N, C-alpha and C positions, 0 to 999 in steps of 0.2 A: 468177682461179683462186686456190685457197687458198694454194698454195705461193708465188705472187707476193705476195699481201697479207701473208702471214706472214713471208716473207723481208724485205720492205720494212719491216714493223713491227719485226722484230728489228734490222735495220740501223739504223733511226732511234733506237730505244730504247737500243741499245748505244752509239750516238754520244753521246746526251745524258749518259749516265753517264760515259763515257770522257773527254769533253771537260771535264767538271766537275773532273777531277783535274789539269788542265794547270798548269804552273808559272807563278806570277805575280811572279817576281823583277823582271822589267822593269817591270811595272805598279806594283809597290811603290815602285820608285825614282822613277817619275814622280809618284806620289802624294805622296811625301815632299817633293818640290820644290814641289808645289802647296800643301801644308800650310804649309811654311816661308813661302811668299809670302803666304798667307792670314794668318799670324800677324803678319807685318810690317805688313800693311794694318790689322789690328786695333789694333796699337800706335799707328799714326798716328791712327786714329779716336779712341782713348782720349786721346791727347795733346791733340787739338783740343778734346775735351769739357772737359778740365781747364782749358785756356786760356780757354774761354768762361765757365766758372764763376768763374774768377779775375777776369775783367773785370766780371762782374756784382757781385762783392763790392766792388770799388773804387768802382763807381758808387754803390752803396748807402752806403758810408762818406762819399763826397763829399756826397751828398744829406743825410745825417745832420748833417755839419759845417755846411752852409748853414742848416739849421733851428736849430742851436745859436746862430749869430750873430744870428738874428732874435729870440731869446728874451732876457728880462731875467735878471739874476743869480739872482733868487729861483727862477725856473723852470729856470734852467740846471742847477741841481743835480738837479732831478727828471728833466730831459731826459737828463742824463748817466746817471742811474740807470736810466731806461727804456732808454737806448741800450745800457747794459751788459747789461741783461736781454735786449734785442733781439739783441745780438751773441752772447750765450750761446746763444739759440735758433738764431740763424743758424749759429753754430759747430756746434750739434747737427745742424742740417739738412745742412750740408756734410759732417759726419761720416757721416750716413746716406747722403748722395749718394756719398761715397767707398766706403762699404760696398756700396751698390747697384752702383757701377761695378766693384768687385772681383767681385761675383757675376756681373755682366754679362760681365766678362772670362773668368770660369770657364765661363760658358755658351758664349762664343765658342770657348774651348778645347775644350769638349765637342763643340761644333758642328763644329770642325775635325776632331776625331777621328771624328765621325759621317760627315763628308764623305769622310774617308779610306776608311772602310768602304764607303760608298756608291759611291765611285769604283771600288773593287775589284769590287763587284757588277756595275757597268756593264761593266767590263772582262771579267768572267766571261761576262756575257750576250753580248758581242761574240764571244767564243770559241765560245759555243754556236751562234750563228748560222752561223759558219764551219763548225762541226761538222756542221750539218744539210746543208750542201752536200757535205761529204766522206762523208756517210752513215756506214757502220760504222767510224768512225775510232777507233783506239786509239793512245795516246801511245807513242812510241818512247823508249828510255832517254835518247836525246840530244834529246828534244823533238819528234821527227818523228812526225806522225800517219799512220796507214795503215788501209786497209780490210782486215779480216782474215777475211772470209768470201767464198767463191767464189759467183759468180752471173752473171746476164745484164744487159744494158742495156735490154732491151725486154720487154714483156708477150708479144709474139709468140714470142719464144724460149722463154719458160716454158711456153707452150701445147704446144710440141713437145718439151719436155725429157724425157729418158729416164733421167736420173741422180739425180733427186729433189733438186735444189738447193733448200735451205731449206724443204722440204716437211714438213707434218705427215702422217705415213703411218699408214694403218689401213684398215678396221676392225681387221685383224690385221696388225701390222708383221712384217717378216721373212718366213720361208718356211713354207708348209704343204705337206708332202710329198704328192705325187700329187693335189693340189688337192681333197682330200676329208677329212672327219672325221665322227665319229658323236657325237651328243649326245642324251641321254634316249631312246636306242633308235632314233633316226632318223638315216639317212645323209644328209649334206649334201655337195653338190658345188659347189666354188667356181670362179671364173673362173681358168683357167690363163694365166699371162703370163710365166712363166720356165721355158721348156720345158714339161714336164708338171706343174709345180708352181705354186703361187700365191705371188707376191711382193708384199709391202706392200699387201695388200687386193685385188689383182686388176687387171684392165685399166683400170678406172675407180675406183681407190681414193680415199681421202680427200685424197690429194695431187693429184688430177686434177679436182676439182670446185670450184665457186664457193661460198665461205663468206660468211655475212653478218657485219656488224659490229654488235654489240649496244651497245657503248659505248666511248668512248675519251677520253683526257685527255693532251694533248701537252706541257703546261707545268705549272709549279708543283711541288708535292710529289707524289712517286710517280706519274709519268706511266705510263699503261698503255693497253692496247687489248684488247678481248674479241671473239673470233671465235666464231660459232656455225654449226652444220650439223646437219641432221636426215637420217640415213641410213634409208631406207625398208626395210620388211620385204622380204627377198629380195635386197637390194642385193648384187651380186656373188656371190650364192648364200648369203649369211649370213641366219640367221633373226632376225626381230623388228626393230621400229623402234627406233632409238637416237638420242637427243639428245646432241650433243657441244658442249662449249665449250673454247676454249683462250685463256688469259689470259697476256699478256706484261706484266711490270711491273718498273720500277726500284724496288727496295725501299730500297737505300742507294746511296751513291756507288760506282760501278763494280760493282754487283751487279744481275744480271738474273735474275728468276725466270720460269719457264714452268710453268704449271699446266694440265694437261689433265684434263677430267672428262667422263665418258660415263655415260648412264643408260638402260638398256633399258626400253621402255614396257610390253610385254606378254609377251615371250618371253625365255627364257635364251639367251645368245649369248656367243661368245668376243670379248673386247676386249683389244687390245694396241696402244696408240698409241706412236709414237716421233717424236722431232724429228731431222730429217735435214740439218742444216747441215754444210757442209764448212769446216773451220777451217784457216787457215794463219797462225800468229801473226807470221810474218815479213812478211805482206802477201799479198793474194790473187794478186798477180803476182810473187811472190818466188821462184818455182821450186818445188822439191819440199820436202816436210816431213820428210825422212828424218833430218836432223840435229837436229830438235827432240827434246827429252828428255821422256819420259813415265813416269809411275808409275800403274799400275792396281791398285787394291786388291781383287784377285780371286785367290784361291788355287787356283782350279780353273777348268776350261773344258769346253765340250761339243764333243768331236771330231765332225767331219762326214764325209760320204761325198763322192764325186766331184761331186755336184749341190748341195753345201753344205747338205744336210739332216742334222741331228744324228743320230748313230747310236743315241742313247739312253744312252750312257756319260757319266760325269762324271769327268774326269781331273785330277790335280794339275798345276799349271804348273811346279813346281820341276824344274829340270834340262832344261826344254824351251825352244823358241824363243818361247813365250808368257809367259815369266816376266818381268813388269815390276813385281814387288813392290817393287823399289828403282828409284829414278829413273835412267834411262839413255837414251842416244840410240836412236831407233827402229831405225836401220840396224844397230845392233850385234847384234840378234837375227834379222836377216832373211837370213842366209847360206843357209839351207835353204828360204826362202820367196820364190821369184822373183816371185810375183804379189802379195807383200805380205800384209797381214793382212785377214781378213774372218771374224772368229770371235766367238762369244759367251763372255763371261766370267761365271762364277758368282761374284757379288760377296760379299765378306766382310760381316759384320754382318747385322742382322735386316732382312728385307724389310719394307716398309711404314713403315720408320723412316728419316728423313733422316740420311745420313752421307756423309762424304767418299768419293768414288769414284776421281777422277782428278786428277792434277796434270800440267800441260803447260807446258813452258818453251822459249822460243826465245832462246838466249843472245845471238845476234847483235843482235836488236832489244831484248832485255831484257824482253820481254813474258811474262807468266805468267797462266795460266788454271787455276782450280780448279773442278771440277764435283762437286756433291753431288746425291743423288737418293734416291728411296724405292722403287726397283724391284729385283727380284732379279738381273737380268742387265744386261750392257752389250755391245753389238755394237761392236767396234773394227774400223773399216774404213779402210784407208789409201789408198783411191782408185785401186787398181791397174787398174780397168777404164776409167778416164778416157782418152780418146784424141781429140785434135783437136777439143776442145770450144771453140767460139767464145764467150768470156766478156766480162766487163766491160772497157771501155776498149780494145777490140781485142786483149785478151789471149787466147792460145790455151792452154787447159789440157790438160796431158798427164798420164800416170800419176803418181800420188803428189803432185799439185798441192795436195791438201787431204785432211784426215782427218775421219771422222765418229765421234762418240762418242754412240751411241744407247742411252740407258737404256731397258730393255724387260723383258718376260717372256721366258723361254727360247723359241727358235725351235721350231716344230712341237710345242708343248706340247699342242695339242688331240689329238695322236695318241700322246702319251707320258704315261701316268698317273704316272710317277715325277717328272716336272717340275712346278713350281708351276702350279697351275690358273689359266687365264685366263677361266674361265666366270663371267659376271656375271648374277645372277638379276634378274628384273623388280623394279623399285622400288629396287634397290640402286645405289650409285654407285661407279663406277671412278674412282680419283683417282691421277694420276701427276704428281709434282712434281720439277722440276729447279732448281738454283740455280747460276748461273755467276758466279764472282768473278774480277775482273781486277785485275792489279797490275803493278808494274815491279820487276825484280830487277837488282842491279848486276852 
């Protein structure tokens, strides 16, 4: 299933980036000792070479002296002259040898420096292997790694999942009121799976189907994986065939990009994809996320009715429980919201342009996540509907165990002309980009 593959992909990619930032203080100490030992061995080798060359010079002098004793006095002068010339050459040779040894010593020093760097690389590789075992590991401020996304241990659990752990949801994420909309004069009825409404694409949306893997790269620079899926005409009631790709890639150290693209083949259709991971920066088994601090750069939101369908209004967040324009603990604004947050923010800045949207900090672990995106809206969901979910490593997830930050178009836009349009014409490409940046704060 797509949500299984995509979650595992996210988990593995995030691990590679996070583990790359681990501290190497211990490794550096070990390396320094190795280099010191290597330098001592180099000095011994050089000393031996000098002694050998000195021995050769003594033997040459002795041989020259024996030759002189065998010559007569007339030739003795010539021999001495030649010997002086020979010794001068020999002196020059020794001088060159010394210079060669000096260069050789410098090469050894450079080699030691290279070995030190190489040693660090091997140590880093060892950490990365450990990280693969830990899956979505993120470094704790005290050096402790942890898994920061909620999920399951088995594929079987994902097949029966109802809360969209790690899913790419669509063809239209969020809710469509009364499971219907009109497009180009024609009425379309979509599959209802949330009461009388359609949620995240219907009963068998993009998060409930098997995706193909187009290509992947797990090591070296910019590891990535590309998933593909073709949604047929009439899928869950939506018009037209749509080809979809989702790419997960580590662009830089501790940065994960997610790019979703969709292209209708022959009919105009609404498209609104979203990434549905549940985050808990303290660790997936750390309890609730209510003490985490969040900043959401959205000055307004779309109020909803009792079925969580937008009323069509756009209201300012200032002075309401939805005001997170400044960084603050999630629980501070929840006094009047017993079920927590499940609301769409109208994001500041120009849609279709990448800009910072969210900053999330867990002070206990010191972990920080920043999210940038190019969509007009963000669904902030604090997991209030989670109840007795059997998750990873025997953990049972309850309400507020994780939060979702779903960049998206506004909910029910297909039925509200005042909201940004989600209609994509044939031959045009829908593109949705997210960038997650992870770091440690003191």
